[in-house]
C-alpha positions, 0 to 999 in steps of 0.5 A: 197354606202356601204349599196347599195353594200351589198344588194342582186342583183335585177333581172333587165335584162328583164326590160331594153334594152341595157345598157352602163356602163362607168368606170375608172380602177383606180376609188377609190370611186366605185371599177371597180369590181362593173362595172363588176358585174353590167354588169353581170346582164345585158346581152350584156351590153357595158362596156368601162373601161378607163385606168389610170382614176378614178371616173371622167373617162368620163371627163378624156377621154371625146373624147373617151367617146363621141365617144363610147356613140354615137356608142352605141346610134346609134346601 
């Protein structure tokens, strides 16, 4: 993870469509700033950040995550 974080950003925005990035605001394994930086690389990325949740935000907020993922996929 540390080596990956030190690599220069790769231009991917033209190679992919819409991007859905999910993060917990208290994630100690992958800092929330990484989600912000990743979203910056993809124009129009959707980034729900769940409060008081860690690396398992999708499990801690499973209902909210499923709703957000469905909304994203139906766009």
